C-alpha positions in Angstrom: -8.2 -27.5 38.1 -8.0 -27.8 34.3 -10.2 -30.9 34.3 -12.8 -29.1 36.4 -12.8 -26.1 34.0 -13.1 -28.3 30.9 -15.7 -30.5 32.5 -18.0 -27.5 33.3 -17.6 -26.1 29.8 -18.4 -29.5 28.2 -21.5 -29.9 30.3 -22.7 -26.6 28.9 -22.4 -28.2 25.5 -20.0 -25.6 24.2 -18.1 -26.6 20.9 -14.7 -28.2 21.5 -12.8 -25.4 19.8 -14.4 -22.9 22.2 -13.8 -25.3 25.1 -10.1 -25.4 24.3 -9.8 -21.7 23.8 -11.5 -20.9 27.1 -9.5 -23.5 28.9 -6.2 -22.2 27.7 -7.2 -18.6 28.5 -7.9 -19.7 32.1 -4.3 -20.9 32.3 -2.3 -18.3 30.5 -1.0 -15.1 31.9 1.8 -13.1 30.3 4.6 -11.4 32.1 4.6 -7.6 31.7 8.3 -7.3 32.3 9.5 -8.2 28.8 11.6 -5.3 27.5 14.0 -4.4 24.7 11.7 -4.8 21.7 12.9 -3.0 18.5 10.1 -1.6 16.3 10.7 -0.8 12.6 7.4 1.2 12.4 5.2 3.1 14.7 2.1 5.2 14.1 -0.7 6.8 16.1 -4.0 5.7 14.5 -5.6 8.3 16.7 -4.6 10.3 19.8 -5.4 7.3 22.1 -4.2 4.4 20.0 -0.6 3.7 19.0 0.4 0.8 16.7 4.0 -0.5 16.4 5.2 -3.4 14.3 8.2 -5.2 12.9 8.7 -8.0 10.4 11.1 -10.9 10.7 11.1 -13.4 8.0 7.5 -14.5 7.6 6.4 -13.3 11.0 4.9 -9.9 11.8 4.9 -8.7 15.4 2.5 -6.0 16.6 2.2 -4.0 19.8 -1.0 -2.0 20.5 -0.9 0.7 23.2 -4.4 2.1 23.8 -5.5 4.6 26.4 -8.2 2.5 28.0 -8.7 -0.2 30.7 -11.4 -1.9 28.6 -10.9 -4.2 25.6 -9.0 -3.3 22.5 -8.9 -4.7 19.0 -6.8 -4.6 15.8 -7.8 -6.1 12.5 -7.6 -6.1 8.7 -10.4 -5.5 6.2 -10.5 -5.8 2.4 -12.8 -2.7 2.0 -12.2 -0.7 5.1 -15.4 -1.7 6.9 -15.7 -4.0 9.9 -17.8 -6.5 7.9 -15.7 -9.5 6.8 -12.7 -8.3 8.9 -10.1 -10.4 10.5 -9.1 -9.2 14.0 -7.9 -9.9 17.4 -9.5 -8.8 20.7 -7.8 -8.6 24.0 -8.0 -7.1 27.5 -6.5 -7.5 30.9 -8.7 -8.3 33.9 -7.1 -8.4 37.3 -3.7 -9.3 35.8 -5.2 -12.0 33.6 -4.7 -11.5 29.9 -7.6 -12.5 27.6 -6.7 -12.7 23.9 -8.6 -14.1 21.0 -8.3 -14.4 17.2 -11.8 -13.3 15.9 -13.6 -12.4 12.7 -16.7 -10.4 11.7 -19.2 -12.0 9.3 -19.5 -10.3 5.9 -23.3 -10.0 6.3 -23.4 -10.2 10.1 -24.3 -7.7 12.8 -20.8 -6.4 13.3 -20.0 -8.7 16.3 -16.5 -10.1 16.3 -16.8 -13.9 16.7 -14.1 -16.2 18.0 -12.2 -18.1 15.2 -12.0 -21.8 15.2 -8.4 -21.4 14.2 -6.3 -19.2 16.6 -3.5 -18.0 14.4 -2.2 -15.0 16.5 0.3 -15.7 19.2 0.2 -13.6 22.4 3.6 -12.4 23.6 2.8 -9.8 26.2 -0.1 -8.1 27.9 -0.5 -5.7 30.8 -2.2 -2.6 32.1 -0.6 0.5 33.7 -2.4 3.5 35.2 -3.6 4.8 31.8 -3.1 2.2 29.0 -3.7 -1.4 28.0 -0.8 -2.9 26.1 -0.9 -6.1 24.0 2.0 -7.5 22.0 1.4 -10.4 19.6 2.6 -12.0 16.4 1.2 -13.9 13.4 2.4 -15.2 10.1 2.1 -12.8 7.2 -0.1 -15.5 5.6 -1.7 -17.7 8.3 -3.3 -19.9 5.6 -6.6 -19.6 7.4 -8.5 -18.9 4.3 -11.9 -18.9 6.1 -11.3 -16.0 8.5 -7.8 -14.4 8.3 -6.7 -11.7 5.8 -3.2 -12.2 4.5 -0.8 -9.4 5.1 0.8 -8.6 1.8 2.5 -5.9 -0.2 -0.9 -4.5 -1.0 -2.4 -1.4 0.6 -3.8 -2.8 3.9 -7.0 -1.5 5.4 -6.1 -1.5 9.2 -9.1 -1.3 11.4 -9.0 -0.7 15.2 -11.3 -0.5 18.1 -11.2 0.1 21.9 -13.8 0.5 24.6 -13.7 1.6 28.2 -15.5 -1.6 29.4 -14.4 -5.2 29.6 -16.4 -8.3 28.8 -17.8 -10.2 31.8 -19.4 -13.5 32.3 -19.4 -15.9 29.3 -17.1 -13.6 27.4 -16.3 -16.0 24.6 -19.9 -16.3 23.4 -21.6 -14.0 20.8 -22.9 -10.8 22.4 -20.3 -10.7 25.1 -18.3 -7.7 23.9 -19.8 -4.4 25.1 -20.9 -2.1 22.2 -18.7 -3.3 19.3 -20.2 -0.6 17.1 -19.1 2.1 19.6 -15.7 0.5 20.0 -15.0 0.4 16.3 -13.2 3.6 15.3 -12.3 3.7 11.7 -10.0 2.2 9.0 -6.5 3.4 8.1 -4.8 2.5 4.9 -1.1 1.5 5.4 1.8 -0.2 3.8 2.7 -2.8 6.4 5.4 -4.7 4.6 6.9 -1.9 2.4 6.4 1.2 4.5 9.1 3.8 4.4 10.8 4.0 7.8 10.4 7.5 9.1 12.9 7.0 11.9 14.5 10.1 13.5 17.4 11.4 11.4 20.9 10.6 12.8 22.7 13.6 14.4 24.5 15.5 11.6 25.9 19.0 12.3 25.7 19.7 8.5 22.0 18.9 8.3 19.9 21.8 7.2 16.2 22.4 6.6 14.3 24.5 4.1 10.5 25.1 3.7 9.0 25.7 0.3 5.5 27.1 0.9 2.7 28.4 -1.1 1.5 31.9 -0.5 -2.2 32.7 0.1 -3.7 30.3 -2.5 -7.4 30.6 -2.8 -8.8 27.2 -2.2 -11.4 25.7 -4.6 -15.1 25.8 -3.7 -17.1 22.7 -3.0 -15.8 19.6 -4.9 -13.7 21.7 -7.3 -10.0 21.1 -8.0 -7.1 23.3 -8.5 -3.5 22.7 -9.8 -1.3 25.5 -8.4 2.2 26.1 -9.6 4.8 28.2 -7.7 8.4 28.8 -8.7 11.2 28.8 -6.1 14.8 30.0 -6.5 17.6 28.4 -4.5 20.6 30.8 -4.2 22.4 29.6 -1.1 23.3 25.9 -2.0 26.6 26.7 -3.7 28.0 23.2 -3.6 26.5 19.8 -3.9 24.2 18.7 -1.1 22.0 15.6 -0.8 18.3 15.8 0.0 17.7 13.0 2.4 14.2 13.5 3.6 11.1 15.6 3.0 7.7 16.0 4.7 4.5 18.0 4.3 3.8 21.3 6.1 0.2 22.1 6.4 -1.1 25.6 7.0 -4.1 24.4 9.0 -6.4 21.4 9.4 -8.6 22.9 6.7 -5.6 22.9 4.3 -4.8 19.3 5.1 -8.2 18.2 3.9 -7.7 20.1 0.6 -4.1 19.2 -0.4 -4.2 16.1 -2.5 -0.6 16.0 -3.7 2.5 18.1 -4.0 5.2 17.5 -6.5 8.5 19.4 -6.6 10.2 19.6 -10.0 13.8 20.6 -10.8 14.1 23.1 -13.7 17.0 23.0 -16.1 18.9 26.2 -17.0 18.1 29.8 -16.2 16.0 32.4 -17.9 14.5 35.8 -17.2 11.0 34.2 -17.3 11.9 31.7 -14.5 13.4 34.6 -12.5 10.1 36.5 -12.8 8.0 33.5 -11.8 10.2 33.0 -8.7 9.2 36.5 -7.5 5.5 35.9 -7.9 3.0 34.0 -5.7 2.3 31.5 -8.4 -0.6 30.8 -10.8 -2.9 28.0 -11.9 -0.7 25.5 -13.7 -2.7 25.6 -16.9 -1.8 29.3 -17.3 1.9 28.7 -17.0 3.9 29.1 -20.2 5.0 25.5 -20.8 7.5 26.6 -23.4 9.7 28.2 -20.8 9.3 25.5 -18.2 12.3 23.1 -18.5 11.1 21.5 -15.3 10.7 17.8 -16.1 12.7 16.2 -13.3 10.8 15.2 -10.2 12.6 15.9 -6.9 10.0 15.1 -4.3 6.4 13.7 -4.5 4.0 13.7 -1.6 0.4 12.4 -1.8 -2.5 12.5 0.7 -2.0 10.0 3.5 1.8 10.1 3.4 4.0 11.2 6.3 6.8 12.1 3.9 9.8 10.2 2.6 13.3 9.3 3.9 15.9 8.2 1.5 17.9 5.0 2.2 21.2 5.6 4.0 23.3 5.3 0.9 21.2 7.5 -1.4 20.3 11.2 -1.7 18.8 13.5 -4.3 21.5 16.0 -5.4 20.9 19.7 -4.8 23.3 22.4 -6.1 22.5 25.9 -7.2 25.2 25.9 -9.8 23.5 22.9 -11.5 19.8 23.7 -10.9 18.7 27.0 -9.4 14.9 27.0 -10.0 12.4 24.5 -8.6 8.6 24.4 -9.5 6.2 23.1 -6.9 2.9 21.8 -8.2 0.1 21.5 -5.6 -3.1 19.7 -6.4 -6.0 20.9 -4.2 -9.1 18.7 -4.0 -11.4 18.3 -1.0 -11.7 14.8 0.3 -15.1 13.2 -0.3 -15.9 12.8 3.4 -15.4 16.6 3.9 -18.1 17.6 1.4 -21.0 19.4 3.2 -24.1 21.0 1.9 -24.7 23.8 2.5 -21.0 24.4 2.7 -19.6 25.5 6.0 -17.6 28.8 6.1 -13.9 28.0 6.3 -10.6 29.8 5.9 -10.2 29.7 2.2 -6.5 30.4 1.6 -3.6 28.1 2.0 0.1 28.4 2.7 1.1 24.7 2.8 4.2 23.2 1.2 7.1 20.9 1.7 9.9 20.8 4.3 13.3 19.6 2.9 16.1 18.1 4.9 19.5 18.2 3.2 23.1 17.9 4.1 26.6 18.4 2.7 27.6 15.0 4.1 27.3 13.3 0.7 26.0 9.8 0.2 27.4 7.3 -2.2 24.6 7.4 -4.8 22.6 10.2 -6.5 18.9 9.4 -6.8 16.6 10.1 -9.7 12.9 9.8 -10.4 11.5 8.2 -13.5 7.8 8.6 -14.3 6.2 5.6 -16.1 2.7 5.3 -17.3 -0.2 6.7 -19.4 0.1 10.3 -20.4 -2.9 12.2 -18.9 -4.9 12.8 -22.1 -8.5 12.2 -23.3 -7.2 9.3 -25.4 -7.0 7.3 -22.2 -10.7 6.1 -22.2 -12.3 4.0 -19.4 -15.7 2.7 -20.4 -18.5 2.9 -17.8 -20.2 0.0 -16.0 -17.2 -2.3 -16.0 -15.6 -4.0 -13.0 -12.3 -4.7 -14.7 -10.8 -2.2 -17.1 -7.1 -2.6 -18.0 -4.9 0.4 -19.1 -1.2 0.1 -19.8 1.4 2.9 -20.1 4.6 1.7 -21.8 8.2 2.9 -21.3 9.6 1.2 -24.4 13.0 -0.4 -24.7 14.2 2.0 -27.3 14.1 4.8 -24.7 15.8 2.9 -21.9 18.4 1.7 -24.4 19.3 5.3 -25.2 19.2 6.7 -21.6 20.3 4.1 -19.1 24.0 3.5 -18.3 25.5 0.2 -19.4 25.1 -1.4 -16.0 21.5 -0.2 -15.8 19.8 1.6 -12.9 18.5 0.3 -9.6 14.9 1.0 -8.6 14.5 1.1 -4.8 11.1 2.7 -4.2 7.9 3.4 -6.1 4.8 5.5 -5.8 1.8 4.0 -7.8 -1.0 6.5 -8.6 -4.5 6.3 -9.9 -7.5 8.4 -9.0 -10.9 7.4 -7.6 -11.8 4.2 -9.6 -8.3 2.7 -9.6 -8.2 -0.7 -7.9 -4.9 -2.3 -8.9 -1.5 -1.1 -10.1 1.5 -3.2 -11.3 4.9 -2.1 -12.5 5.9 -4.8 -15.0 9.4 -5.4 -16.4 10.1 -7.0 -19.8 13.6 -8.1 -20.9 13.8 -9.2 -24.6 10.7 -11.4 -24.7 10.7 -12.5 -21.1 8.5 -10.9 -18.5 10.3 -10.8 -15.1 8.7 -10.7 -11.7 6.7 -7.4 -11.2 8.8 -4.7 -9.6 5.8 -3.8 -7.6 2.1 -4.8 -7.5 -0.8 -3.5 -5.4 -4.1 -5.4 -5.6 -6.0 -3.1 -3.2 -5.1 0.5 -3.9 -6.5 3.5 -2.1 -6.4 6.8 -4.0 -6.3 8.7 -0.7 -3.1 6.8 0.3 -0.5 6.6 -2.4 2.9 7.2 -1.0 6.3 5.8 -1.8 6.8 2.2 -0.9 10.3 0.7 -0.5 11.3 -2.5 -2.2 12.9 -5.3 -0.2 15.9 -5.0 -2.5 16.7 -2.7 -5.4 15.6 -4.0 -8.8 18.0 -3.6 -11.7 16.6 -2.3 -15.0 19.0 -2.7 -17.9 19.2 -0.6 -21.1 16.6 -2.0 -23.5 14.2 -3.3 -20.8 10.6 -2.2 -21.2 8.6 -1.0 -18.2 4.8 -1.1 -18.2 2.5 0.6 -15.7 -0.6 -1.6 -15.7 -3.7 -0.2 -14.0 -7.0 -1.9 -13.4 -10.2 0.2 -12.8 -13.6 -0.5 -11.5 -16.1 1.8 -13.3 -19.2 -0.2 -12.4 -20.7 2.7 -10.5 -20.2 5.2 -13.3 -22.8 5.8 -16.0 -20.5 7.8 -18.3 -17.0 7.3 -19.6 -14.0 8.5 -17.7 -11.2 10.1 -19.6 -7.5 10.5 -18.6 -6.6 13.9 -17.1 -5.3 15.7 -14.0 -8.5 16.2 -12.0 -9.6 13.6 -9.5 -12.8 12.9 -11.5 -10.6 12.0 -14.5 -8.1 9.1 -14.2 -4.4 8.6 -14.3 -2.1 5.6 -14.4 1.4 6.6 -13.2 4.3 5.0 -11.4 7.0 7.2 -10.0 10.2 5.0 -9.7 13.0 6.2 -7.4 16.3 4.8 -8.7 20.1 5.3 -8.7 22.4 6.3 -10.3 20.7 9.4 -11.6 20.6 10.2 -15.3 18.9 13.2 -17.0 18.4 11.7 -20.5 15.0 10.1 -19.5 12.8 11.5 -16.8 9.3 11.0 -18.2 8.6 7.7 -20.1 4.9 7.6 -21.0 2.7 6.3 -23.8 -0.5 7.4 -25.4 -2.9 5.3 -27.6 -2.5 6.4 -31.2 -5.5 8.1 -32.8 -6.1 5.1 -35.2 -6.2 2.9 -32.1 -8.7 5.1 -30.4 -11.1 5.4 -33.3 -10.9 1.7 -34.2 -11.7 0.9 -30.6 -14.9 2.9 -31.1 -15.9 1.1 -34.3 -14.9 4.0 -36.4 -13.0 3.6 -39.7 -12.3 7.2 -40.7 -12.7 10.7 -39.5 -13.6 13.8 -41.7 -10.3 15.6 -42.2 -10.2 19.1 -40.6 -13.7 18.9 -39.2 -14.5 20.9 -36.1 -16.1 19.5 -34.1 -14.5 16.2 -35.2 -17.0 14.2 -37.3 -17.0 10.6 -38.5 -16.7 9.8 -42.2 -17.1 6.0 -42.1 -18.6 3.5 -41.7 -21.8 4.8 -43.4 -24.0 4.1 -40.4 -22.0 6.6 -38.4 -21.3 9.1 -41.1 -21.8 12.7 -39.9 -21.9 11.8 -36.2 -19.5 13.7 -34.0 -16.7 11.9 -32.1 -18.1 13.2 -28.9 -21.5 11.8 -29.6 -20.0 8.4 -30.4 -18.1 8.4 -27.1 -21.3 9.2 -25.1 -23.7 6.9 -27.0 -21.4 3.9 -27.6 -22.8 0.5 -26.5 -20.1 -0.2 -24.1 -21.9 -3.2 -22.5 -21.8 -5.2 -25.7 -18.6 -3.8 -27.2 -16.4 -3.7 -24.2 -14.3 -6.8 -25.0 -13.5 -5.7 -28.5 -12.7 -2.2 -27.1 -10.3 -3.7 -24.5 -8.6 -5.9 -27.1 -8.0 -3.0 -29.5 -6.7 -0.6 -26.9 -4.2 -3.2 -25.5 -3.0 -4.6 -28.8 -3.2 -1.5 -31.0 -0.4 0.9 -31.7 0.6 3.7 -29.3 2.8 6.7 -29.2 5.9 6.4 -26.9 6.6 9.7 -25.1 10.2 9.7 -23.9 11.2 13.1 -22.5 14.4 14.4 -20.9 15.0 16.7 -18.0 14.8 19.7 -20.3 11.2 18.9 -21.1 12.0 17.8 -24.6 11.7 14.5 -26.5 14.9 12.4 -26.4 16.7 12.6 -29.7 15.7 9.7 -32.0 12.4 9.0 -30.2 10.2 11.6 -31.9 8.8 9.2 -34.5 8.6 6.0 -32.6 5.5 3.8 -32.9 4.9 1.2 -30.2 3.0 -2.0 -29.9 2.4 -4.5 -27.0 5.4 -6.8 -26.5 5.4 -10.3 -27.8 6.1 -12.2 -24.6 7.2 -15.8 -24.9 8.3 -16.4 -21.4 6.6 -15.2 -18.2 6.9 -15.5 -14.5 4.8 -18.0 -12.4 2.7 -17.1 -9.4 2.8 -19.8 -6.8 0.3 -20.3 -4.0 1.6 -19.5 -0.6 -0.6 -22.0 1.2 0.4 -25.1 -0.7 -1.3 -27.5 1.7 -4.7 -25.9 1.4 -7.0 -28.6 -0.1 -4.2 -31.2 0.2 -5.0 -34.9 0.9 -1.5 -35.5 2.4 -1.9 -36.5 6.0 1.2 -34.7 7.2 0.0 -31.5 5.5 -3.5 -31.9 7.1 -1.9 -32.4 10.5 0.2 -29.3 10.1 -2.8 -27.3 8.8 -4.7 -28.1 12.0 -1.9 -28.2 14.6 -2.5 -24.6 15.6 -6.3 -24.8 15.8 -8.4 -23.6 18.7 -5.7 -22.3 21.1 -3.3 -19.5 21.4 0.1 -21.2 21.9 3.4 -20.2 23.2 6.4 -20.8 20.9 7.7 -23.8 22.8 4.3 -25.4 23.1 3.6 -25.0 19.4 6.8 -26.8 18.6 5.9 -29.6 21.0 2.4 -29.9 19.4 3.9 -30.1 16.0 6.3 -32.8 17.1 3.5 -34.7 18.9 1.5 -34.6 15.7 4.4 -36.2 13.8 4.7 -33.5 11.3 8.0 -34.1 9.5 7.2 -32.1 6.4 9.8 -29.4 6.5 9.7 -28.2 2.9 9.4 -24.5 2.2 5.9 -23.2 1.5 5.4 -21.9 -2.0 4.6 -18.2 -1.9 2.9 -15.8 -4.2 5.4 -13.2 -5.2 3.1 -10.4 -3.9 2.2 -12.1 -0.7 5.3 -11.3 1.4 8.6 -9.6 1.1 9.8 -10.6 -2.4 12.1 -13.6 -2.7 11.5 -14.9 0.9 10.6 -18.5 1.6 8.7 -19.8 4.5 9.3 -22.9 6.5 6.2 -24.8 7.5 7.7 -26.2 10.7 10.5 -24.0 12.0 9.4 -21.0 14.0 11.9 -18.6 15.5 11.8 -18.0 19.2 10.4 -14.8 20.7 13.8 -13.6 21.7 15.2 -14.3 18.3 12.5 -12.6 16.3 12.1 -9.5 18.5 15.5 -9.2 20.1 14.0 -9.3 23.5 16.1 -9.5 26.7 15.3 -11.1 30.0 15.6 -14.8 29.3 13.3 -17.3 27.7 10.4 -17.1 30.1 8.4 -14.5 28.1 5.2 -16.5 27.9 4.3 -19.1 30.5 1.3 -20.8 32.0 0.4 -19.8 35.6 -1.8 -21.5 38.2 -1.4 -25.0 36.7 1.2 -27.7 37.0 3.2 -28.6 33.9 1.5 -31.9 33.5 -1.9 -30.1 33.3 -0.5 -27.9 30.4 0.7 -31.1 28.7 -2.7 -32.6 29.2 -4.3 -29.7 27.4 -1.8 -30.0 24.5 -2.6 -33.7 24.3 -6.3 -32.8 23.9 -5.5 -30.4 21.2 -3.5 -33.1 19.4 -6.3 -35.6 19.6 -8.8 -33.1 18.2 -6.5 -32.3 15.3 -6.0 -36.0 14.7 -9.8 -36.5 14.5 -10.0 -33.7 11.9 -7.2 -35.3 9.9 -9.0 -38.6 9.7 -12.3 -37.0 8.7 -10.7 -35.2 5.7 
């Protein structure tokens, strides 16, 4: 039977990779009776499409449950579009599961084409009365640099599609999928490797909830923004409790499209002014009297796209009325870009959204704190226009951590990294003495509409004297005017909120700001006119009398960008180290900071060490999984048949997978080991063909791989 199928395909002059793919699909069916899978994460991408996944070592396993009897797809894209995407397509036709690793050309017509290298492994597929279900796995980095997108700690753009029709006829050839444009739904930004697990809370009779809600806030018109501050008073928490989870509460769908972030601050002390504010409905934050707001400790931070945050089982944020009675919630309202309409549609223009807190008197072993690291939101943070790669750095200097942190240091276990619209990358760097350690966190593909907390694979210890740097990279190529630092979404920010334990109150905000000499030198200015208003330039002579604002607007950024970037990164800055009482830490008021003199740094190592290698064993390994979707056991046999005895660990980029992990090129855990499945080893098996036929197919695969190896 197999020989007949392959013979017919070869007579049609189909490429050998396609021949092998089709032949194996003709053989493979997957039993729908596999049960017992444990999923670390689950999310509805829409009402009819549910995605579940878990990570074991260097493997990630997905299950897609879609309300359709047609074909379904899941993929990953660098920019959120289908063009250039890496994806899998599958469907079930009369009990037969069809499953293919595909890709979409960057400048193609949107049709998903079958990959020459099949790097996804089908584990399960079936239909019931309403849904199609596919379960499959892949390596976090498949090393298929031509068509596959590595799954990293970056923000991943997950794309998905489903259609009510199945392909028929020659369904492996271009044009065989019914209406791909109609099947493609949208992209969803997600953390796949560092997502906070929002599992149901364990039963706890002491668990209580509290909602802190705004009251009839008038929403901004059009693309305007609003920062709203409301004070809350907690009277009934008379002994220590731990906050263990929080989540957003939206007044309506309209509110959800307006609320950009909500930050809850803890206020130190008590005063008549705080009492008065707690009885009012709130006010714009810029109108609040900052002198009375001793509210510089962050309790909870939510940003658009997040489902909320659950603390690890051993950590909670302490709540106690006797220690802190007043809490200030800052809500940033800004309509999402895709909601802009003209003329504007009439909508309900008041909001009562807020946060729901889950807290318990069953105390955990560690008190959590939040440390804000980055650039202070100020006009001195300048991002020139028309540049693809602008670097800004906010420093938390060692003099501040030395004064604040306990002798054994603190342990950072989660971070939220924030920029606004033109931010592209964020990194939290750690410097100890003159050595730069591995980044605590790094995102090379940020999405300003999805910036929630991400958990670290293991807590990172920061010692007294360590320097932390929030490094942000912006792409201003689409902007004709400069962008300044600030709070609105059209301005920019560079902040990292680090969740850590044990909590300390000496240092809660650790920012920096370029010094005024650094700013004016970066603009080619030597001296300003003292006391001038508006600020005017004194020298050099060719700029004498020009206002600083005019210089900012008219500066030749294109020819002077490199010198500007050098001065801003190497020039002096003002460290801003503030305590929970919203005051500078004693001894830090007159600090002057400079970029660190790093003499030893970390090394990034490629994860796909055999790419481009001339080693025969590496080439054989590189090609051993080409052109077919294999079961685990057959993959092992194919590797053995190819004579691949290279069992060294792959080198990995520190950002590519869960930090510190190493990946074996040869060993692959079984389905039951990686997923905890029950029901015996027969989870993936060929039907309708004798074992010797399946072995024959594997032999053909090996021969083709061997031919490729000798051509290289």
